[in-house]
C-alpha positions in Angstrom: 21.5 18.2 22.5 18.0 18.3 21.2 15.4 20.4 22.9 12.4 18.4 24.2 9.1 19.5 22.7 6.7 20.7 25.3 3.7 18.3 25.7 0.2 19.7 25.3 -1.9 20.3 28.3 -4.4 17.6 29.2 -7.1 20.2 28.3 -5.7 20.5 24.7 -7.7 19.1 21.8 -7.1 15.7 20.1 -5.6 17.4 17.0 -3.0 19.2 19.1 -2.0 15.9 20.8 -1.8 14.0 17.5 0.5 16.8 16.0 2.6 16.4 19.1 2.9 12.6 18.7 4.0 13.1 15.1 7.0 15.2 16.2 8.1 13.1 19.1 10.2 10.3 17.5 12.9 10.8 14.9 11.4 8.1 12.5 7.8 7.2 11.8 8.4 3.5 12.0 10.9 2.2 14.6 10.4 -1.5 15.0 11.4 -3.0 18.4 9.8 -3.7 21.7 12.3 -2.5 24.3 11.1 1.1 24.6 7.4 0.5 24.4 7.6 -2.5 26.8 9.4 -0.4 29.4 6.6 2.2 29.4 3.9 -0.5 29.4 5.5 -2.0 32.5 5.4 1.4 34.2 1.7 1.7 33.3 0.9 -2.0 34.4 -0.5 -2.7 30.9 1.3 -6.0 30.1 -1.2 -8.4 31.6 -4.7 -7.5 30.6 -7.5 -9.1 32.6 -9.4 -9.8 29.3 -8.6 -12.6 27.0 -6.6 -11.4 24.0 -6.8 -12.2 20.3 -3.9 -10.7 18.2 -4.3 -10.5 14.4 -1.5 -10.2 12.0 -1.2 -10.6 8.2 -0.4 -8.9 4.9 -4.1 -8.5 4.1 -7.4 -9.3 5.8 -6.6 -8.0 9.3 -9.3 -5.4 9.4 -12.1 -7.6 8.3 -11.0 -10.5 10.6 -11.0 -8.1 13.5 -14.4 -6.9 12.6 -15.8 -10.4 12.3 -14.4 -11.4 15.7 -15.5 -8.2 17.4 -19.0 -8.4 16.0 -19.6 -12.0 16.8 -18.3 -11.7 20.3 -20.4 -8.7 21.0 -23.6 -10.4 19.8 -22.7 -13.4 21.9 -22.8 -11.1 25.0 -19.1 -10.4 25.6 -17.7 -7.0 26.3 -15.1 -6.3 23.6 -12.3 -3.9 22.9 -10.8 -3.6 19.4 -7.7 -1.8 18.3 -7.0 -1.2 14.6 -4.8 0.9 12.4 -4.5 2.9 10.3 -7.7 5.0 10.4 -9.5 6.3 7.3 -10.7 9.7 8.4 -10.5 10.2 12.2 -8.1 8.9 14.8 -11.0 7.7 17.0 -11.6 4.9 14.5 -8.6 3.1 16.0 -10.2 2.2 19.3 -13.6 0.7 19.8 -15.2 -0.5 23.0 -18.3 -2.6 22.6 -18.2 -1.6 18.9 -18.5 2.1 19.7 -16.0 4.8 19.1 -14.8 7.0 22.0 -15.0 10.7 22.5 -11.9 12.7 21.7 -11.6 13.5 25.4 -11.0 9.8 26.2 -8.1 9.6 23.7 -6.6 12.9 25.1 -6.8 11.4 28.7 -5.0 8.3 27.4 -2.3 10.3 25.7 -1.7 12.4 28.8 -1.4 9.2 30.9 1.2 7.8 28.5 3.1 11.1 28.4 3.3 11.1 32.2 4.6 7.6 32.3 7.1 7.6 29.5 9.6 10.1 31.1 12.5 10.4 28.7 11.6 7.3 26.7 11.0 8.3 23.0 7.9 6.6 21.4 6.8 6.6 17.8 3.2 7.7 16.9 2.1 4.0 16.7 3.8 3.0 19.9 2.2 5.9 21.8 -1.2 5.1 20.3 -0.9 1.4 21.2 -0.1 2.2 24.8 -3.0 4.7 24.9 -5.4 2.0 23.5 -4.3 -0.5 26.2 -4.8 2.1 28.9 -8.3 2.8 27.7 -9.1 -0.9 27.6 -7.7 -1.4 31.1 -10.3 1.0 32.5 -13.3 -1.0 31.2 -14.6 -4.4 32.4 -13.9 -6.2 29.1 -14.0 -9.9 28.4 -12.0 -10.0 25.1 -9.5 -7.7 23.4 -9.0 -8.0 19.6 -5.7 -6.3 18.7 -4.6 -5.7 15.1 -0.8 -5.7 14.4 0.3 -2.5 12.7 3.4 -3.9 10.8 4.9 -7.3 10.7 4.4 -8.9 14.1 7.5 -9.9 16.0 8.7 -6.3 16.6 5.4 -4.6 16.4 4.3 -2.7 19.5 1.1 -4.8 19.8 3.3 -7.8 20.4 4.2 -6.7 23.9 0.9 -8.4 24.9 0.9 -12.3 25.0 -2.1 -13.4 23.0 -4.3 -16.2 24.2 -5.1 -16.8 20.5 -2.9 -15.5 17.7 -4.2 -15.1 14.1 -2.2 -14.9 10.9 -4.6 -14.0 8.0 -2.3 -14.1 5.0 1.3 -13.7 3.8 2.1 -11.6 0.8 4.9 -9.3 -0.4 4.6 -5.9 1.3 6.7 -3.6 3.5 9.8 -5.2 2.1 12.0 -2.4 3.6 11.0 -3.6 7.1 10.0 -7.3 6.7 12.2 -8.7 4.0 11.8 -9.2 0.2 10.5 -12.8 0.1 7.5 -14.6 1.6 9.7 -16.7 4.0 11.2 -13.6 5.6 7.9 -11.8 5.9 6.2 -14.9 7.3 8.9 -15.2 9.9 8.2 -11.7 11.1 4.5 -12.3 11.2 4.5 -15.6 13.1 6.4 -13.7 15.8 3.0 -13.1 17.5 2.6 -16.9 18.0 3.2 -18.1 21.6 4.4 -21.6 22.7 1.6 -23.9 23.9 -1.1 -21.5 22.8 -3.4 -21.7 19.7 -2.2 -20.0 16.5 -4.8 -19.8 13.7 -3.2 -19.6 10.2 -5.5 -18.5 7.4 -2.6 -18.6 5.0 -2.8 -22.0 3.2 0.8 -21.8 1.8 3.0 -20.9 4.8 6.7 -21.5 3.8 7.9 -24.9 5.0 10.9 -23.4 6.9 8.5 -21.2 8.8 6.2 -24.1 9.5 9.1 -26.1 11.0 10.1 -23.2 13.1 6.6 -22.8 14.5 6.4 -26.5 15.3 9.8 -26.4 17.1 8.5 -23.6 19.3 5.7 -25.7 20.5 2.9 -23.5 19.0 -0.5 -25.1 18.7 -0.8 -24.4 15.0 -4.2 -24.7 13.3 -3.9 -24.0 9.6 -6.6 -23.7 6.9 -6.7 -26.7 4.6 -5.0 -28.8 7.2 -6.8 -28.4 10.6 -9.9 -26.5 9.6 -11.7 -26.2 6.2 -14.4 -24.2 4.5 -16.4 -24.4 1.3 -18.5 -21.9 -0.5 -21.9 -22.8 -1.9 -24.3 -20.7 -4.0 -26.0 -19.0 -1.1 -24.2 -20.2 2.0 -20.9 -21.7 3.1 -19.6 -24.5 5.3 -16.9 -24.6 8.0 -15.6 -27.8 9.7 -12.5 -29.2 11.4 -11.4 -32.6 12.7 -12.8 -31.9 16.2 -15.8 -29.7 15.2 -19.0 -30.7 13.4 -20.0 -29.1 10.1 -21.3 -25.6 10.4 -23.7 -24.3 7.7 -23.3 -20.5 7.7 -24.7 -17.5 5.8 -22.4 -15.8 3.2 -20.9 -12.6 4.6 -20.3 -9.2 3.1 -16.6 -9.2 3.9 -14.1 -11.7 2.5 -15.0 -15.3 3.1 -11.4 -16.6 3.8 -11.2 -14.1 6.7 -14.6 -15.3 8.0 -13.3 -18.9 8.1 -10.2 -17.8 9.9 -12.3 -15.8 12.5 -14.5 -18.8 13.2 -11.4 -20.9 13.8 -10.1 -18.3 16.2 -13.3 -18.2 18.1 -13.4 -22.0 18.4 -9.8 -21.9 19.8 -10.6 -19.1 22.2 -13.0 -21.5 23.9 -15.8 -19.1 24.9 -19.3 -20.3 24.3 -20.8 -18.7 21.2 -24.5 -19.1 20.5 -25.3 -20.3 16.9 -27.5 -17.2 16.4 -24.7 -14.9 17.4 -22.3 -16.5 15.0 -24.8 -16.3 12.1 -25.8 -12.8 12.8 -22.3 -11.6 13.4 -21.1 -12.9 10.0 -23.9 -11.1 8.3 -23.7 -7.9 10.2 -19.9 -7.4 10.1 -18.9 -4.5 7.9 -15.6 -2.6 7.7 -15.4 0.8 6.2 -13.2 0.8 3.1 -13.2 -3.0 2.7 -15.5 -4.2 -0.2 -17.8 -1.3 0.9 -20.5 -0.5 -1.5 -22.0 3.0 -1.9 -25.4 3.0 -3.6 -24.8 6.1 -5.6 -25.7 6.7 -8.4 -23.4 5.5 -9.7 -22.7 2.3 -7.8 -19.4 2.6 -6.1 -17.1 0.1 -4.4 -14.4 1.2 -1.9 -11.5 -1.1 -1.0 -8.1 -0.2 0.5 -6.3 -2.9 -1.5 -2.7 -1.6 -1.9 -0.6 -4.6 -2.9 -0.8 -7.3 -5.6 -2.2 -9.9 -3.1 -5.1 -7.7 -2.2 -5.6 -6.5 -5.7 -5.9 -10.0 -7.1 -8.5 -10.8 -4.5 -10.4 -7.6 -5.4 -10.3 -8.4 -9.1 -11.7 -11.9 -8.5 -14.4 -10.4 -6.4 -15.4 -7.9 -9.1 -15.6 -10.7 -11.7 -17.9 -12.7 -9.4 -20.1 -9.9 -8.1 -20.3 -7.6 -11.1 -19.6 -9.9 -14.1 -21.3 -7.7 -16.8 -20.4 -4.2 -15.5 -17.7 -2.0 -16.7 -15.3 -0.7 -14.0 -13.8 2.8 -13.7 -11.0 2.7 -11.2 -10.0 5.7 -9.1 -6.5 4.9 -7.8 -4.0 6.7 -5.6 -1.0 4.9 -4.1 2.2 5.3 -2.0 5.4 5.2 -4.0 6.9 2.5 -1.7 4.3 0.0 -2.7 4.5 -2.5 -5.6 2.5 -0.1 -7.9 3.1 -2.0 -11.1 2.1 -5.4 -9.6 -1.0 -4.0 -8.0 -2.2 -2.3 -11.1 -1.4 -5.3 -13.2 -3.6 -7.5 -10.9 -6.5 -5.2 -11.6 -5.9 -4.5 -15.3 -8.0 -7.3 -16.5 -11.2 -5.9 -15.0 -10.7 -2.2 -15.4 -11.8 -0.3 -18.5 -10.8 3.2 -17.4 -8.2 4.5 -15.0 -8.5 7.7 -13.0 -5.1 8.1 -11.3 -4.6 10.7 -8.6 -1.6 12.2 -6.8 -1.3 11.4 -3.1 0.3 14.2 -1.0 3.0 13.7 1.6 6.6 12.3 1.4 5.3 8.8 0.5 2.7 9.8 -2.0 3.1 8.7 -5.7 1.9 11.0 -8.5 -0.7 10.1 -11.0 1.9 10.2 -13.7 4.0 7.7 -11.8 1.0 5.4 -11.7 0.3 5.8 -15.4 3.9 5.0 -16.2 3.9 1.9 -13.9 0.7 0.7 -15.6 2.3 1.1 -19.0 5.5 -0.6 -17.8 3.5 -3.6 -16.5 2.5 -4.4 -20.1 -1.2 -4.3 -19.2 -3.5 -3.2 -22.0 -6.0 -0.5 -21.2 -8.4 1.8 -23.1 -8.2 5.1 -21.2 -6.0 6.7 -18.5 -6.7 10.0 -16.9 -4.5 11.8 -14.4 -5.5 14.2 -11.6 -3.8 16.2 -8.9 -6.4 15.3 -6.3 -8.3 12.2 -5.3 -11.6 14.1 -5.1 -11.2 15.4 -8.6 -10.4 11.9 -10.0 -13.4 10.6 -8.1 -15.8 13.3 -9.4 -14.6 12.7 -13.0 -15.1 9.0 -12.8 -18.6 9.3 -11.3 -19.6 11.9 -14.0 -18.3 9.7 -16.7 -20.1 6.6 -15.4 -23.4 8.5 -15.2 -23.0 9.6 -18.9 -23.3 6.0 -20.0 -26.7 5.3 -21.6 -26.7 1.6 -20.7 -25.9 0.2 -17.3 -23.7 2.7 -15.5 -20.1 1.4 -14.8 -19.0 0.6 -11.3 -16.7 3.2 -9.9 -14.0 1.5 -7.9 -11.8 3.4 -5.4 -8.7 1.7 -4.2 -4.9 1.8 -3.8 -4.5 3.1 -0.3 -6.2 4.0 3.0 -5.3 7.6 2.1 -7.2 7.3 -1.1 -10.4 5.7 0.2 -10.4 8.1 3.2 -10.9 11.1 0.9 -14.1 9.8 -0.6 -17.2 11.8 0.7 -19.7 9.9 2.7 -17.6 6.8 2.9 -19.2 5.6 6.1 
């Protein structure tokens, strides 16, 4: 019989509570809804008074959440947003009216979950999800925007029935949990869709078998390229659907496909959104670690791309935005990701690699990254290996500043853990 770990006192600090959460459950990821739903029922969290948008997808979740949250707030709606993972501090995971909460608020939420759970074991993510819902319940909010952690169907966020469900994209990632092909992964992700409610699909190539399943369930599917459309111009973009007139909109800083998906979700939600709020929200939306520029010198770009799908988008972005600039890439990755595929997707735009070890049981070494790059067949000029991300970053910046012509762009990518270690990232 295992001895139950003593819970911290409500007066304990947030770091103490987070350490406790990490020790509670035998595995870090334990997909399934029975345990977390049982505790949510005790806490009366399953039926929020606010409208709910749930966002799933292989890539693009964070920026889609940020678009939705920003536009809704500028339109005058009280909003709550829940995201994961965080880059530097746990408080990043919960925002109310676009503001982070004090550590004491999270501690109070954790204490409430601890009191309610009894003998029910909860994972770190499940505990945090319940705590976020508890915090939202105590505010007069109009809309909740909830980001799925992993998959969808069996993710803790899916205990809440979304008024509008959003699927941003489907790529190969988390194959140990979701399956090794796009059809299996998509099946898990569309598990957030609900019959007779709108489901916005920003993935233009949803597997046909999954499409048929969604239709049979009676979901009101609205898919990009079929039910809504967008087109980029030189200095603006257009959005339209069969039932909506053409919208001329300003180009955003975050990825355009996710902006189009967010606009479709807002239209499906049905709340009035002033044109000015839509325009301003698209321009103001920023997400730390997603296409985030640091002025430098040298100029730097931070992006948490950690799979081939995201890396391909990032490479295309670099070609369009920095066509004549050399790229020095600082990369750290987890060993359970498709390292070779991710690096190969970036190889065509990177002139120098600065690989770094990531610590922890899932962290890959710099040498493993270098070997994966070589095995991918990608040609490259220089590869440097470091034991720490900060050392790799400093070396890349120093090398970029030594160039007598236009300084290269220093790109930092590969993982949330990598980007989160860059000084002054916010």
